N, C-alpha and C positions, 0 to 999 in steps of 0.2 A: 798275598792273602787274595781268593776267587770271589769273585762277586757273589753275597748273599750268604758267604759262610760266616757263623758265630765266634768264631776266635780265631786269629791269625796262626800258622802253622812256626814251629820252632825251629831255624836253620842254623847246625852249629860247623865253627869251623870256616865261614865266611867273613872274616874280618873286612875282606879285603874288596868285598864285589857288591856292585850297588844293585839295588832290590826293587823292580818295581811291579806295579799293582797291574795283574791282569783284566781287562774289561773287554767283553765281547767275544772269547775265545781266542787261541794262539794264530798269529800272524807275524812273517817275517819283518825282524828292524833293519832297517837300511841304514848304517851308517853316513852323516852328510859330508863327510869328509872320504868316504872309502870310491875310490873310482874302478869301474867297469876294467874288468880286464879284457883288451880284443884278443881271440880268436879267429885266424884267417883258414878260409879250407878252399880245396879247388879239388876236381874231380875228373879222371881223364877216361871214359870206357874204355878199354882197351880192349874185349871185345863181347858180343855178347852171343853166348854161345848157344843158350836153348831155352824155347819158353812149351811150356807143360803144363796144356787147355784142360788135361784130366785131374791132373795138382794143382790146378792153381798156382804154377810159380815161373819164378824166370832167373836163368843161372846167367854170370855176369863175369868177367873179369877186371875190375877195378884197378886204375894207378891214384893212390892219394897223397897230397902236401899236405902239412898242415903247420902253422906258423903261430905263433902265441909270445906272448909277453911274458918276462922272467919278473920275479922279485925276490927281494932281499931274505923275505919269510919262506920261499917253500924250501920243501924238502929238493937234495940232490934228485933225483929219480920222478918228480912230479910231473904231470903233463895232463891235461885237460880230459876229462872222461868223457869218451863221444857213446851214444848208445845208438843202436842200427835198430832201427823198427823192424817187424814183420819178417825177420830173419826165422831161416830154416837151418842153412849151414850157411859155415864162416870159415875161412883158414885168411890167417894174414901170416904175410910174409915183411920185415924190414928191409928196407935197403940201405938206409944210412940215417944217420943221426946224427945233427950239428949245431953250435952256438954261432949265432951273428949276431956281435954288439950285446941290446936288451932283448934278444927275440931268441928263440929255441927254435928251430924246424927239425921235423918228424918226415922222410916218405917212403911209402910203405907200400904192396899190391895185397889187393885183396882178392879173393874168387869168392862171391859170397851165392846162397840160391835164397830168393827174397818171394815171400807172398804176394803176388797180386793180383785182388778182384778182376776178371775177365767179363766182360758182357758179352756173352756171346749170340745176341739175338739179332743180329745179323749176320752170323757165322754159313756158308764159309766164306761171305763176302765184308771182311769187318774188319775195324783199327782198333789197335788199344793205346792209351798212355798209360807208359810203364813208369812207376814212380819207387825211390830210393830215397826214403828217408833216412836222417841222421839225426838224434839230438843232445846237446850239450850241457852245461851246467844252468843253472837259473840266468837270469836276465840280471839279476841284483847282483850277481857276480861277473859275470862276464859276456859279450858281447859278440855274436858268429858274425862278421863279414867275411867276403871273395879274397883272395889271393890270386896275384897275378891280372894278364888282359886279358885271360881264358876259363876263368874259375870252373866252367863244366863245358867240356867238349865230350865231340866224342872221334877217336884215333884215324887216322886214315882207311887204316884195316880192322876197324873198329865190328864190322858185321860180314868180316870175311868167310865165319864158321855160319851162314846163311845162305850164301851162295848158292848151295844146293841142298836147301830148306824150303820150308814153304810160306817162309816171313821176311819182312824186305824192312829197313829201318828208314825211315821217311827223315827226310834232312833237306835241306838246301846249307850250300859253302856262301859265305861271305866274301867280300870283295880282295880279301887275304886266303880263300882256298879254305879258311878253318871251319869246321862243322859244329855249328854250337848249341848244346843240350837246354833244357827247360830249365831253370833255376830260382830259388826262392829262399830268402834268407829271413822271412818272417820267423818270432818267435813262437812259439804253441798258445793257445788260444787257452785264458786262467781259466776257463770253467774244464776243461779237461783233467785239470787237478782236485784234487780233493781240496788242498792247502791253498788253491788259487792262485797258485806261480803259475808264472811264463817261462819257457825254457827256450834256450838258445837253439834254434834249427837252422839245419843246410837239408835243402829237398832237391834231388836234379830229377827231372823228367826227360822221357824222349816216347816219340810213338814209333808205332810199327802195326804195316799193315800187312795183312795176308797176300798172298800169291794164290789165288782161287785156281789157276790152273789144275791141281795137284786132284781137290774136292773132284774137280767137273770131271777129270779124264779116268777117276778112277771109284767114283759114286755116280755124279749126273747120268755120267752118258749110260753106265747099266740101268741105270735104272729109268732114262728116258727108251730106251731099246726095250726092254721088258715090257712097259707101259704099251708102247708100239706092239709089241708081239703081240699082245690081245686083240688086234682088226686082223692077226694073219685068220682066227678062228673062221672069218666069214669064209671063205674061203679054201676050207680044210675039215670042213665039217657040213654037212647035209643041215638045214635049219628046222627040219620037221625032227630031230635027233638031238633034241635039248639036253642027254645027258654028258656026250659027246662034250659039246660046247665047254659045257660047267666043266668039265676035268682039264680043260685048258685053262677056261678062268684061275680056278681055284688052284692051279700050280702053277701058274704067274703068280699070284698072289701071296703063297706060299711063300715064294721066292723073293718077291719084295719086301717082305717079315723078315728074311734070314739075311738082305744087304741090309736091312735097317738095323740089326742087333751085332753088325761088324760098325756101322757109323756110333754106335750109342756107345762102347767103347776109346770113343774119341774124346769123347767130352763129359764133363762131369754132368750130374744129375741135377739137372737145371729146372726151377719150377714153370719152365715159358718155354713155347715150341720157339725155337729157331729156323733163320731162314731155308733150311736144309730141310727141316720137318713138316716147313708148309708145302713143298713138293713131292716127301714123299704119301703127304696125307692128300695129295690131289690126284697123287699117282692111283692110292690107294680106292680113292672115289672114283673115279674113273672105271677101275676094274669091277668093282662094286656094279657101278650103274651097268655095264655093261653086261655081266649076269643076270641083273634082275631083269632086265632087255627080254635075253634068251629065254628065262622064265613065264615073262608075262605076253610075250608076242604070242603063243601060243594061244590062248585065253582071248586073245584083244581078236586075232584071226578068225575066230568060231564063234564070237558073239558078233561080229559083223559081216559074216562071209554071206556071201549071194550067189550059187552058184552060177545063174543067170550074166552074171555081171564079167565073173573071170572065165568061162569058159568059153573055150575057141569055138566058131559054127562048125558044124558038120554037114554032110549030102542030108543024113536022113532025119534031120533035127534033134538028134538028140544030145542031151549032157553028159558031159564026161565027167562028172562029183569030184573024181580022185585027183583029175587033172588042173581041175577050176582051182582046189586045194592046193597042191602044189606052187601054181602060178600066183596065188596068193599069199604063201608063204615066203619066195623069193622077191615079190614086189615087197613086201615090207622089210624083208632080210637089207636089202636093197636100199632102200630110205634109212634103215638103222645102219649102216654101214658108212655111208656118206654125212650122218648126223655123227656119229661116234669119230669119225677122222676130222670130220671141221672141228667138233671140240676137241681132241688132241691136238690138233695145230694150233688153238686159241689158248689155251692153258699153257702150252710148249713155251710157245713164242711169248706171250706176255709176259709169264716165269721169266724169264731170256728178259725181255727190253728191264722189267724193274728189279731184277739182279743186281744190270747192269745199273740201271742209276741208285740203287744201293750203295753199289762198291762206292763208285764216284762221292756221294754225299759225305759218306762214312771218309773218303780220303780228305776230300778238300775239308771236310769238319777238323779233322788229327792237326790238317796239316798249319792250317789258319790258327789254330788252338795251339799250334809251336811256334810259330812266327812272332806271337804276341806273347809269348812268355819265354822263348830263348835268352841265355845268357848275353850279356854284353859285354864288350871289352870295360876296362874301366877309362879307358881316354874317349869313349862317349859318354860317360855319365856325369 
């Protein structure tokens, strides 16, 4: 009978069942004599195959071990249920299954593609924390713990597939030469479930950093050369012929846009500027400012032109205004060149210094997090 019901409901055929009154909604009932079943897990990352920024996924090969306590009421083929969170594709292959006293053990290989939210704001000088989360049954029935001395570790050749890629696994070996990964066995938060139930959880994490050299040689160096090519216009075109210079400027501008279109295909459509986007933006502004100087300089020269100041002295005392105007144009053109060259050096060197600092900060932050959260051998606990 629920609270507020006028008449109790009739249940037929439940003579040996104890009925209780439900108050305040449904909730799991834990019998005081029921003990939680221990389930022990261990994971070895055999290979980190690939990371896709555009799809926000990570492909990895794992070797899993699980050991759990058996009970007389268990069906013959019963084993703990494991839910792999945020998985796109998964292929499991059983290696062996055996019984050891009151425990059963299972070892299997897993090829899994997991969705990973990648923060690309520091791209291409970014580092990331990759997380693999496995959720078991409720903590009322079982408790998830670790198995063995190294329940979360990286195989010595676990990053072999990344040797010739732009990614690198951040790690430090302990005194025994083992590469330990981050590990947490804290249960899920009760508020994550509508029924307010906590579930056992096994979370393995690792840190990767990008080898920035690939993007530097293939994206940033061409971009720097294109931006610097805008300075050549000062020696290849007459300062009075503005149309020739503007043709050079906008040809370079369209080249930068074409290069940007290639970079866009490498990343998802994020709602913020990446560190590489900032460099593109600076190059856009630099080329546009040079083009604006080309358009505005003739008006400045004519507005401030004084033939007697710019004319060379002649024997007859006459003033050649055309020659004086040409000298004025070339004088202001020289000032514009040195200003543009100084601006180019300033923003390129400044960007390079900021990029180096950004890369160091990202790498140090990830490494510190990894050392604080990596799995510890049972002998240390």
